[in-house]
C-alpha positions as CSV (number, residue, x, y, z in Angstrom):
1,X,-0.8,-29.0,-70.2
2,X,1.7,-26.5,-72.0
3,X,1.1,-25.1,-75.2
4,X,3.6,-27.4,-76.8
5,X,1.9,-30.3,-75.7
6,X,-1.4,-29.4,-76.6
7,X,0.0,-28.5,-80.4
8,X,1.5,-31.9,-80.2
9,X,-1.4,-33.5,-79.0
10,X,-3.3,-32.4,-82.0
11,X,-1.0,-33.1,-84.8
12,X,-2.0,-36.0,-87.6
13,X,-1.9,-39.3,-87.0
14,X,1.5,-39.7,-88.2
15,X,3.5,-37.1,-86.1
16,X,1.7,-38.3,-82.9
17,X,2.9,-41.6,-83.3
18,X,6.4,-40.3,-83.9
19,X,6.4,-37.8,-81.1
20,X,4.1,-39.6,-78.3
21,X,6.9,-41.7,-76.7
22,X,9.2,-38.8,-76.5
23,X,6.6,-36.8,-75.2
24,X,5.8,-39.3,-72.4
25,X,9.3,-39.7,-71.7
26,X,9.6,-35.9,-71.3
27,X,6.3,-35.4,-69.2
28,X,7.6,-38.2,-66.8
29,X,11.0,-36.5,-66.2
30,X,9.2,-33.0,-65.8
31,X,6.9,-34.8,-63.2
32,X,9.7,-36.0,-61.3
33,X,11.6,-33.1,-61.2
34,X,8.3,-30.9,-59.8
35,X,9.3,-32.9,-56.3
36,X,6.9,-36.0,-57.8
37,X,7.9,-39.8,-57.9
38,X,7.5,-41.3,-61.6
39,X,8.2,-44.2,-62.9
40,X,11.9,-44.2,-64.7
41,X,10.7,-46.7,-67.8
42,X,7.9,-44.8,-70.2
43,X,5.6,-47.8,-70.4
44,X,6.0,-49.0,-66.8
45,X,2.4,-49.4,-64.9
46,X,3.6,-50.5,-61.2
47,X,6.8,-51.9,-59.6
48,X,6.8,-54.4,-57.0
49,X,9.4,-54.5,-54.4
50,X,10.3,-57.2,-52.2
51,X,10.4,-56.3,-48.6
52,X,11.7,-57.0,-45.2
53,X,9.0,-57.5,-42.2
54,X,10.8,-56.5,-39.2
55,X,8.6,-56.2,-35.9
56,X,6.0,-55.9,-38.0
57,X,7.2,-52.9,-40.0
58,X,7.7,-52.8,-44.0
59,X,11.5,-52.2,-44.6
60,X,12.2,-51.2,-48.3
61,X,15.7,-50.6,-50.0
62,X,15.9,-46.9,-51.2
63,X,18.5,-44.6,-52.5
64,X,19.3,-41.1,-51.8
65,X,21.4,-38.8,-54.0
66,X,23.3,-42.0,-55.8
67,X,24.0,-43.6,-52.4
68,X,24.3,-46.9,-51.6
69,X,21.3,-49.2,-50.7
70,X,19.5,-47.7,-47.7
71,X,16.7,-49.1,-45.4
72,X,13.5,-47.0,-45.1
73,X,10.5,-48.1,-43.1
74,X,7.4,-47.5,-45.0
75,X,5.6,-45.4,-42.3
76,X,2.0,-44.1,-43.5
77,X,2.0,-41.8,-40.2
78,X,5.4,-39.9,-41.9
79,X,4.6,-36.7,-43.7
80,X,8.2,-36.2,-44.5
81,X,11.3,-38.7,-45.7
82,X,13.1,-39.0,-42.2
83,X,16.5,-39.5,-41.7
84,X,17.4,-41.3,-38.1
85,X,20.7,-40.3,-37.8
86,X,22.2,-37.0,-38.8
87,X,25.4,-39.3,-39.2
88,X,23.6,-40.6,-42.4
89,X,23.3,-37.3,-43.8
90,X,26.7,-36.4,-44.0
91,X,27.4,-39.4,-46.5
92,X,24.2,-38.9,-48.7
93,X,25.9,-35.8,-50.5
94,X,23.2,-33.2,-48.9
95,X,23.7,-29.7,-50.2
96,X,24.4,-27.5,-46.9
97,X,23.4,-24.7,-49.0
98,X,20.1,-26.2,-49.1
99,X,19.2,-26.9,-45.7
100,X,17.6,-25.0,-42.7
101,X,17.6,-25.6,-39.4
102,X,14.1,-26.5,-37.9
103,X,12.3,-27.2,-34.7
104,X,9.9,-30.4,-34.8
105,X,7.2,-31.8,-32.4
106,X,5.9,-35.5,-32.1
107,X,5.1,-37.8,-29.5
108,X,7.7,-38.0,-26.5
109,X,8.2,-36.2,-23.5
110,X,11.3,-33.6,-24.1
111,X,9.6,-31.0,-26.1
112,X,10.3,-29.7,-29.3
113,X,13.6,-31.2,-31.1
114,X,16.1,-29.4,-33.3
115,X,16.4,-30.8,-36.6
116,X,17.2,-29.8,-40.3
117,X,15.5,-29.7,-43.4
118,X,16.9,-30.3,-46.6
119,X,15.5,-29.9,-49.9
120,X,16.7,-30.6,-53.9
121,X,17.4,-34.4,-53.1
122,X,17.2,-37.1,-55.5
123,X,15.5,-40.7,-54.4
124,X,15.4,-43.8,-56.0
125,X,12.9,-47.1,-55.5
126,X,12.8,-49.9,-57.7
127,X,11.8,-48.6,-61.3
128,X,11.0,-44.9,-59.5
129,X,12.9,-41.8,-59.5
130,X,11.8,-38.3,-57.5
131,X,13.9,-34.9,-57.9
132,X,13.6,-32.4,-55.5
133,X,12.9,-34.2,-52.4
134,X,12.4,-32.9,-48.9
135,X,14.2,-34.8,-46.1
136,X,14.0,-34.2,-42.8
137,X,16.8,-35.3,-40.1
138,X,17.4,-34.5,-36.5
139,X,20.2,-33.4,-34.6
140,X,20.8,-36.7,-32.9
141,X,19.6,-39.9,-33.4
142,X,16.7,-40.1,-31.0
143,X,14.5,-42.9,-32.9
144,X,17.3,-45.3,-32.3
145,X,15.4,-47.4,-34.8
146,X,18.5,-49.4,-35.4
147,X,18.9,-50.5,-31.7
148,X,15.4,-52.0,-31.6
149,X,14.9,-53.6,-35.0
150,X,18.3,-55.5,-35.3
151,X,19.5,-54.0,-38.3
152,X,20.4,-51.0,-39.6
153,X,17.4,-48.7,-40.4
154,X,18.2,-45.2,-42.1
155,X,15.1,-43.8,-42.1
156,X,11.4,-43.4,-43.0
157,X,9.3,-42.6,-46.1
158,X,5.7,-42.2,-46.1
159,X,3.1,-39.7,-48.1
160,X,5.3,-39.2,-50.4
161,X,5.2,-42.9,-51.8
162,X,1.4,-42.9,-50.6
163,X,0.2,-39.7,-52.4
164,X,1.7,-40.4,-56.0
165,X,0.9,-44.1,-56.0
166,X,-2.0,-46.6,-55.2
167,X,-0.2,-48.9,-52.8
168,X,-0.3,-52.7,-52.0
169,X,1.2,-54.2,-49.1
170,X,0.8,-57.9,-49.3
171,X,2.2,-58.4,-45.6
172,X,2.2,-62.5,-46.1
173,X,4.2,-62.5,-49.5
174,X,6.4,-59.6,-48.5
175,X,5.9,-57.7,-51.6
176,X,4.9,-54.0,-52.1
177,X,3.2,-53.0,-55.3
178,X,3.1,-49.3,-56.2
179,X,0.3,-48.5,-59.3
180,X,0.5,-45.9,-61.3
181,X,-3.1,-44.5,-60.8
182,X,-4.4,-44.2,-64.2
183,X,-3.6,-47.9,-64.9
184,X,-5.2,-49.1,-61.4
185,X,-8.3,-47.1,-62.1
186,X,-8.7,-48.6,-65.5
187,X,-7.1,-52.1,-65.0
188,X,-6.9,-53.1,-61.6
189,X,-9.3,-51.3,-59.0
190,X,-12.6,-53.1,-60.2
191,X,-11.2,-56.4,-60.0
192,X,-9.6,-56.0,-56.6
193,X,-13.1,-54.7,-55.3
194,X,-14.5,-57.8,-56.3
195,X,-12.3,-59.8,-54.0
196,X,-11.4,-57.2,-51.2
197,X,-13.7,-55.3,-48.9
198,X,-13.8,-51.4,-49.4
199,X,-13.2,-49.2,-46.4
200,X,-13.5,-45.6,-46.6
201,X,-10.5,-43.7,-45.7
202,X,-10.7,-39.5,-44.8
203,X,-7.4,-38.2,-46.0
204,X,-6.1,-35.2,-44.4
205,X,-2.5,-33.0,-44.3
206,X,-1.2,-36.6,-46.4
207,X,-2.4,-39.0,-43.2
208,X,-5.2,-41.3,-44.0
209,X,-7.8,-41.9,-41.4
210,X,-10.3,-44.7,-40.8
211,X,-13.6,-44.9,-38.7
212,X,-13.7,-48.2,-36.7
213,X,-15.3,-49.7,-33.5
214,X,-14.1,-50.8,-30.5
215,X,-15.6,-52.7,-27.7
216,X,-14.6,-52.4,-24.1
217,X,-14.2,-55.3,-21.9
218,X,-15.3,-53.8,-18.5
219,X,-18.4,-51.8,-19.8
220,X,-19.5,-53.7,-22.7
221,X,-20.0,-50.5,-24.3
222,X,-19.1,-50.0,-28.1
223,X,-16.9,-46.8,-29.0
224,X,-16.7,-45.1,-32.7
225,X,-13.4,-44.0,-33.2
226,X,-11.4,-42.0,-35.6
227,X,-7.8,-43.6,-36.2
228,X,-4.8,-42.9,-37.9
229,X,-3.4,-46.0,-40.3
230,X,0.0,-46.0,-39.2
231,X,2.1,-48.7,-41.2
232,X,4.9,-47.4,-39.0
233,X,3.8,-48.4,-35.5
234,X,4.3,-51.9,-34.7
235,X,1.5,-52.7,-32.3
236,X,-2.0,-52.9,-33.1
237,X,-3.8,-49.8,-31.3
238,X,-3.1,-46.7,-29.5
239,X,-5.9,-44.5,-27.7
240,X,-5.3,-41.2,-26.9
241,X,-7.3,-40.4,-23.9
242,X,-8.6,-37.0,-23.8
243,X,-12.0,-34.8,-23.8
244,X,-13.3,-35.6,-27.3
245,X,-14.2,-39.1,-26.6
246,X,-15.2,-41.4,-23.4
247,X,-12.7,-44.1,-24.2
248,X,-10.4,-44.8,-21.1
249,X,-8.1,-47.5,-20.3
250,X,-9.2,-50.0,-17.7
251,X,-8.8,-49.5,-13.9
252,X,-6.8,-52.7,-14.4
253,X,-4.4,-51.5,-17.1
254,X,-0.8,-52.0,-16.8
255,X,2.1,-49.5,-16.9
256,X,4.7,-50.0,-19.5
257,X,7.2,-48.4,-21.9
258,X,5.4,-47.8,-25.2
259,X,8.2,-47.1,-27.4
260,X,10.3,-44.1,-29.1
261,X,8.8,-41.1,-30.6
262,X,10.1,-37.9,-32.1
263,X,10.7,-36.5,-29.0
264,X,11.7,-38.9,-26.7
265,X,10.3,-42.0,-24.7
266,X,6.9,-43.2,-24.9
267,X,5.1,-44.4,-21.1
268,X,1.5,-44.9,-20.8
269,X,-1.4,-47.9,-19.8
270,X,-2.0,-51.1,-21.8
271,X,-4.8,-53.5,-21.6
272,X,-6.9,-55.7,-24.0
273,X,-10.1,-54.7,-25.6
274,X,-12.7,-57.1,-26.2
275,X,-13.3,-56.5,-30.1
276,X,-12.1,-54.5,-32.7
277,X,-14.3,-54.1,-35.7
278,X,-13.0,-53.0,-39.0
279,X,-15.4,-53.3,-41.8
280,X,-17.0,-56.5,-41.5
281,X,-14.0,-58.0,-39.7
282,X,-14.0,-58.5,-36.2
283,X,-10.5,-59.3,-34.3
284,X,-11.1,-60.5,-30.7
285,X,-8.7,-59.4,-27.5
286,X,-6.7,-56.6,-29.7
287,X,-3.5,-55.1,-27.2
288,X,-4.5,-51.2,-26.9
289,X,-2.1,-48.4,-25.7
290,X,-2.7,-45.2,-23.9
291,X,-0.3,-42.9,-24.1
292,X,0.6,-40.7,-21.0
293,X,-0.9,-36.7,-21.6
294,X,2.7,-35.8,-21.5
295,X,4.0,-38.1,-23.7
296,X,1.4,-37.0,-26.7
297,X,2.1,-33.5,-26.9
298,X,-1.4,-32.7,-26.9
299,X,-0.7,-29.5,-29.5
300,X,0.3,-32.2,-32.2
301,X,-2.7,-34.0,-31.8
302,X,-5.7,-33.6,-34.2
303,X,-8.9,-33.3,-32.1
304,X,-11.2,-35.6,-34.4
305,X,-8.5,-38.1,-34.2
306,X,-8.8,-40.8,-31.3
307,X,-5.6,-42.8,-31.7
308,X,-4.1,-45.2,-34.6
309,X,-4.4,-48.6,-35.8
310,X,-0.7,-50.3,-36.4
311,X,0.6,-52.9,-38.1
312,X,0.1,-55.7,-35.7
313,X,-3.6,-55.4,-36.9
314,X,-2.9,-54.5,-40.4
315,X,-0.6,-57.5,-40.9
316,X,-3.3,-59.8,-40.9
317,X,-4.7,-58.5,-44.5
318,X,-3.6,-57.4,-47.7
319,X,-4.2,-53.8,-47.8
320,X,-4.6,-51.5,-50.9
321,X,-4.3,-47.9,-50.0
322,X,-5.9,-45.4,-52.5
323,X,-5.6,-41.6,-51.2
324,X,-7.0,-40.0,-54.1
325,X,-10.1,-42.2,-53.9
326,X,-9.7,-42.0,-50.2
327,X,-10.6,-45.9,-50.1
328,X,-8.7,-48.7,-48.2
329,X,-9.1,-52.2,-49.7
330,X,-8.8,-55.2,-47.2
331,X,-8.2,-58.8,-47.7
332,X,-7.6,-61.2,-44.8
333,X,-4.6,-63.7,-44.6
334,X,-3.8,-66.4,-42.8
335,X,-2.6,-64.7,-40.2
336,X,-6.0,-63.2,-39.4
337,X,-6.7,-65.6,-36.5
338,X,-3.2,-65.0,-34.6
339,X,-3.8,-64.0,-30.9
340,X,-2.5,-60.8,-29.7
341,X,0.4,-61.4,-28.0
342,X,2.6,-59.3,-25.5
343,X,6.0,-59.5,-24.2
344,X,5.1,-61.7,-21.2
345,X,8.9,-61.7,-19.8
346,X,8.6,-58.0,-19.4
347,X,11.6,-57.0,-20.3
348,X,13.1,-55.2,-23.9
349,X,16.6,-55.3,-25.3
350,X,18.5,-52.9,-27.8
351,X,21.1,-53.9,-30.2
352,X,23.5,-51.3,-30.0
353,X,25.7,-52.6,-33.1
354,X,23.3,-53.5,-35.3
355,X,24.0,-57.0,-37.3
356,X,26.3,-58.1,-34.5
357,X,24.9,-60.5,-31.6
358,X,24.7,-58.0,-28.8
359,X,22.0,-57.7,-27.1
360,X,21.5,-55.2,-23.9
361,X,18.6,-55.1,-21.7
362,X,16.9,-51.8,-21.9
363,X,13.7,-51.5,-19.9
364,X,11.9,-53.5,-17.4
365,X,8.4,-53.8,-16.7
366,X,7.4,-53.2,-13.0
367,X,5.8,-56.7,-11.4
368,X,6.7,-58.6,-14.3
369,X,8.7,-61.5,-14.3
370,X,12.0,-60.0,-15.1
371,X,11.5,-57.6,-12.5
372,X,10.5,-59.9,-9.8
373,X,13.6,-62.1,-10.5
374,X,15.8,-59.2,-10.1
375,X,17.2,-58.1,-13.9
376,X,18.4,-55.0,-14.3
377,X,18.8,-52.4,-17.1
378,X,22.1,-52.6,-18.8
379,X,22.7,-56.4,-18.6
380,X,23.7,-57.9,-21.3
381,X,21.9,-61.0,-22.9
382,X,24.3,-64.3,-23.4
383,X,21.9,-67.1,-24.1
384,X,18.1,-67.7,-24.2
385,X,17.2,-71.1,-23.2
386,X,20.8,-72.3,-23.3
387,X,21.1,-71.2,-26.9
388,X,23.7,-68.7,-27.6
389,X,22.5,-65.1,-28.7
390,X,25.2,-65.7,-31.4
391,X,22.5,-68.0,-33.2
392,X,19.4,-66.2,-32.3
393,X,17.9,-62.7,-34.4
394,X,16.4,-60.2,-32.4
395,X,12.9,-61.1,-33.6
396,X,13.5,-64.7,-32.7
397,X,14.2,-63.4,-29.2
398,X,11.2,-61.6,-29.1
399,X,9.0,-64.2,-30.4
400,X,10.2,-66.5,-27.5
401,X,9.1,-63.4,-24.7
402,X,5.6,-63.7,-26.4
403,X,5.3,-67.5,-26.1
404,X,3.0,-69.6,-24.1
405,X,1.5,-68.4,-20.8
406,X,3.4,-70.5,-18.2
407,X,6.1,-71.8,-20.5
408,X,9.9,-71.5,-18.6
409,X,12.5,-69.2,-20.0
410,X,16.1,-69.5,-19.4
411,X,18.4,-66.1,-19.8
412,X,22.0,-66.4,-19.0
413,X,23.2,-62.6,-18.7
414,X,26.2,-60.6,-17.9
415,X,25.5,-58.1,-15.0
416,X,27.1,-54.6,-14.4
417,X,30.1,-55.9,-12.7
418,X,30.8,-58.6,-15.7
419,X,29.4,-61.6,-13.6
420,X,27.6,-64.1,-15.5
421,X,24.1,-65.1,-14.1
422,X,21.3,-67.5,-15.3
423,X,17.7,-66.6,-14.3
424,X,15.2,-68.9,-14.7
425,X,11.8,-67.2,-15.5
426,X,8.1,-68.0,-16.1
427,X,5.7,-66.0,-18.7
428,X,2.9,-64.3,-17.1
429,X,-0.1,-62.4,-18.7
430,X,-0.2,-59.1,-17.2
431,X,-3.8,-58.5,-18.3
432,X,-4.8,-62.0,-16.6
433,X,-2.8,-60.7,-13.2
434,X,-4.1,-57.2,-12.7
């Protein structure tokens, strides 16, 4: 506290009453200018932000440097604010004098990626502002999030939110609440702890980890693992096969495309486990992904971390993150008993023109129904079950691909020569086949 503020603090009651509101306002502004985030209104103790839940991911509105409203994924695995596409950066009044070139490493197969670090930026969330914010953006759009999400996604925001506030994610109500820490500890924490289960967190380098237990199906052996809590991962679990623990993929695991990381495509093995224990809660038959060693980039993996727990698990709860007290509170919602589903058709698609009904097949899993039927990458999907994709969202199509085992799916496509074809496929559970 500065000498001036200390003097004000000890003034007589009348002067305190006069100056306190101005002092709080000045303090809030000062905090905001020191790379912090602060509420824009003096007496505001929390803000609530409605979000979109797309492919299990929390998409919130945000403004950078007084831009139009942007769509950002709330990603607890991201240490910085990350823009997906350098084209966005050109539209956000990012100062070239406050930008430097950097190399970043992450999960993927193509090595380090050339990127840019920009500082001195301003961001706004609902009721919150932050100055002098650091932003990272790649030299090219390697995430392709807009293509896979079916809507325009501008970037990721993570630790800058989780470090400054107590964060509540109500997946069922699609409601994000950010609490001022002092208010939360004085007015909310004890009340919530009576209704939620408390799970210890370990916060390292702006990321939160939990200890959990996984039960394998083949050996009936329980493994204690340290997992990154990753709201920006749409899957349930990922495990790094390494010498640091004994958990390995089953010999019956399938191979599949796992997604896209900072440095490129991720491939690996996938299988079901018997159970996942999260505190006193037990989830049956979770699906776990094992990225290939080459995809992980072992130099960027913490040897004390065994993997990640993602939003396919988290969405079954209301979750409160408290990084300062290293605590996560969870309370199950009505989705808790949902089955862990998979893409039983075996094809993935992208939306290269977000917002338009244009769906291009991007991946075909070997030995899947789509593979055996002769479908190929590059085909354009025209209809699903006789309905034009003009009337379907990407999320609705993915739900159909994760339907009931044995169900028939009809897909009309345009092939690579521009010819229309229709395929009749039956959904198969790949984990039962192997």
